[in-house]
N, C-alpha and C positions, 0 to 999 in steps of 0.2 A: 512371434508377434509380427504383424504386417508393418512395413515401413511407411512412414508418412513422407510426403514430398513437399518441400518448401520451394517457392518460386520467387525469383528476383525480377522485379519490374524495371526494365531498362527504358530510358527516355527515348520516345519516338519509335520503339520497336516492339511495343506490346509486352508480352510476357516471355521471358527467356527461361529455360529450364536448367540453368547453371546452378549447381548445388552450392549453398553457402559454405564458406571456408571458416573453420573454427579452430581456436587454439585452447588447449587445456593447460592451466597452471596448477600444478599439484605436487606435493611432496609425498603423498601417500599413493603407493602403487595400486592399492585396491580402489581408492577413490578415483584415480585417473582411469582405471579400467571401466568403472561404472559410467564415468562421463563419456568416454569414447563409445561405449555401447549405446548410450542414450543418443549421442550424436548420429550414429549410424542408423538407428531406428527412426530418427527424425528426418533422415535424408540429407544430412550434412556431411561434409568432408572434414575429418578431424586430422590435424597435423600431429606430429610426434609431440607428446606433452613435454613441458619444460618445468623446471623447479622454480621455487620462489627466489632462490639465489640468482638464477638465470634471468628471471623476469625483472629483477631489481637492477641487474647489471647492464643489460643491453636492450635499449628501446627498439632496436631493429627486429626483435622477435615478434613484434606486433604488426609488422608490415604485411599488406595484402590480405587482411582478415575482414570477415563480416561479423564475427561473433567471438567473444572471449568467455570461457568458462573458468571460474576460479573455485578450486576445492581447498578449503582452508584447514581440513583435518590434517594434523601433523605439521602444519606450517610453523616455522620458527617465529616466536612472538616478536622478535626484533625486526622481522621483515614483513610481518602481516600488514601493518598500517602503510608501510612504504609501497608495497606492491598494490594494495587496494587503491591507494591514491594515484599511482601511475596508471593503473588500468582505467580508472575513472577519467583521468585526464585524456588518455589516448582515445577512449570511447567517445568522449564529448567532441574532441577535435575532428575525428574521422567518422562520426555518426555510426558507431558500432553498437551492437547489443551486448549486454553483460548478464550472465547468469552465475550467481555466486552461491555456493553451498556452504553453510556455516554450522558450527556447533552452537548449542544454546548460549554458552558463555561468551560467544564471539558476536552475538547479535548487535550489541551497541557499537563495537568497533567497526563492523561492516556497515551499519546504518549511518555512521558518522561520515563515511566516505562515498557510499553508493546509493543514497536515497535520491534517485533521479528517475526521469521518465523512461530511460533506456535500461535501467537496472532492475533485475529481479533477484531477490534474496530468498533462498530456500533453507529451511532448517530441518536436518535429518529427513530428507525427502525419500519417498519410495520411487521406484523406477518410473512409474507413470507420471509423477510430478516433474521429474527431470525432463522427460520427453515433452510434456506439455509446455514447460517453461521455454525450452529450446524452440519448439514450434511457434510459440507466441512472441519470440524475441523481436525487438524493434531494431532494425539495422537499415542502412541506407541502400536504396531509397525506402523500401519497406518490405516486410514479410506479408505475403498475401494470406497465408494461413494463420489466423489469430487463435489464441488460446480460448477455447469454447468456455471454459470456466471463467476466464477473465471477462469475456463479453457478458456472460450472464450476471456477474457481479456488478459490472458497470450499469447494466439495465436496472438491477435491483437498487443500486445506489441512487440512480436518477429518480426512480419511483419513490424512494424514501424521501429524497429532498423535495420532490413535488408535493408529496402528501403532507410533510411538515409545513411547507409554505402555505398550502391550502387551509390546513387546520388553524394556523396562526392568523391568517387573514380573516377567516370566517369567524373565529372567536372574537377577534378585535372588533369586527364590524357589528356583531351581535351585542357586544357589551358597551359599545360607544354611547348609545342613548336608549334609555328605556322607552322613550316616546316615539322612537323611529317606527315607520311603517314596516310590516314584515316584508322581507325580500326573499326571493328564491335564491338558493345556493347554486351558483354556476361555476364551472371550471373556466377560469380566464386565461388558461394557458399555463405552461410550465415556466420555470425559471425563478430568479430572485425577485421578490416583490417589494423590496425596500424595508427600512426599519419599522418596528412596531410604533404606531402613533398613539397608542393609549397611554394612560397615566402610568408612571413608573411603579413597578412593584418590586419590593425587596425580595431577593432570592438568596438563600443561604446555602453554603456548602453542605451543611448537615441535611438539608432537604434532599439535595441531589444524592448524597451518600445513602440516604434511606431508600431512595428509589433503586439504587444499584444493589443494595442488600436484598431488597424484595425480589428483584429480578434473579439474583443468584439463588434464592431460596427455591425457585422452581425446580432446580436440579435435584432437590430432595424427593420430589414427587413424580417427575417426568424425565424422560431421556433428554440429555443435553442437546442433541441434534434437532429436537423438535422446536426449540426456541432460539437457535443460534442466530444472533443478530449483531455481528461484530462491529459494524459501522456505528450503530446507535450506542452500543456499550462503550465504545471508545470515545464517542462524542460526550457522553455523560461523564466519563472518568476525567477527561481533559477539562470539561466545564467545571467540575468540582475542584480540580487542582488549580484552575485559574482563580476561582473564588478564594481558595486557601493560600494563594500566592506561592504555590509549590510547583517545582519542575518535575516532569515525568520523563523517564528514560524510555527508549524504544522497547527494551526488554520488559519493562514494567507494563507498558501499554499492551504488549502482546498478551501478558497474563490477564489484564483487564478485559481483553476481547473474548476470553473464555472459549477460544477455538485453537486448533493446532497452530504452532508458531508460523509455519509457512503461509497458512491462510491469513493470519493476522498481519503478517508483513505485506502480503499482497494488498490487503485492504488499506493499510497505512499508505502504501504507494498510490492507491486509487484516490483516497481522500486528500492526499497531498496534491495530486494533479488537479483535483476538483477545486483547489483553493481554500479548503476548509482547515487543513493542517499546515503548519510551517515548522521547519527544522530550526532548532535553536542550539547554537554551539555552546559548549561548556568552556568558559574563559580559562578555567584552571586545568582542563584535561581535554586535549584534542582528540583523544581516543573515545570520548563519550559524546553521544548526540542526544539531545532532548527534543521532544515533540510537544508542541502546544497548539492551541486553536489560533487560527489566523484572525484578523479583524473581522473578516466576513463570517467565519465560523462562530466567533464569540457573539457577534450581533445576532446571528440566527438563533443561537441557543437562548440568549437573554430574551429575545422577542417571543419565542415560542413559550418559554417558561412563564413569562409575564402574562401572556394571553390566556394560558391555561388557568393560572391562579385567579385572574380577574373573572373568569367564567365560573369559578367555584369548583373546578375539576381537579383531579389528582394527576400529578406527573406520573408517567409510566415508562 
């Protein structure tokens, strides 16, 4: 496989070709080898891996880095949260990138510590996913080569948000007055358009759950990938949970997305950065992170659902 090259943009000097320096934290020899191979193929310099015990004992291990890779397979349970918290703190203070590879049962622990704009969480990734995450890592001042998949998903998310906003605005305008003169539908630009101004419409969790069930039934007749829409599936699931006054864990939300865990985690990070999701701490267990709709996300879902119902249409 050909190597990718990541470039570091230095202030006042354009682009320098110095390879990013990365450190692997791993207790599994096999996982460490896979991480080092991915670093090499992504054009990074990998230091000698350190264990979780070393990472928890000496902060000096993180000096002079651009990127930290954490391989949680075989990590001692007693040290997992400690090391993830330390890595997150160091990365925030020094503007480093983080790529963490976790097992399915470790998703909630990792998300409780690493759900930030500079962190990428992978679950049982293939080699290409590791390389892609490393190439798209955010480190100071920035990585010029971004993850193509991440860019494509960001564009898709923006288009989804714009379309939802346009539909809600159009439906609200059309149902505001039966005597109003016909108007042409025009695109007034992208972005948030404010709260729905129509009369309030009662929305029940049962209605949203019915929509989710109907969407899942498509998999009985068509291939899953034909209708993969993790952003909307997660928005619907969190909206229903909000109406039920129920909290949703990160691992549960990954299941609701109906896509591979790594893809779901990437979308959770994207929606969190877009201000639609917010992380909610579990007051009884620091190892668990909940995800909920932010005020912006909740208002958007309520307005959309209300506009659709006033127009006599079905939620989809």
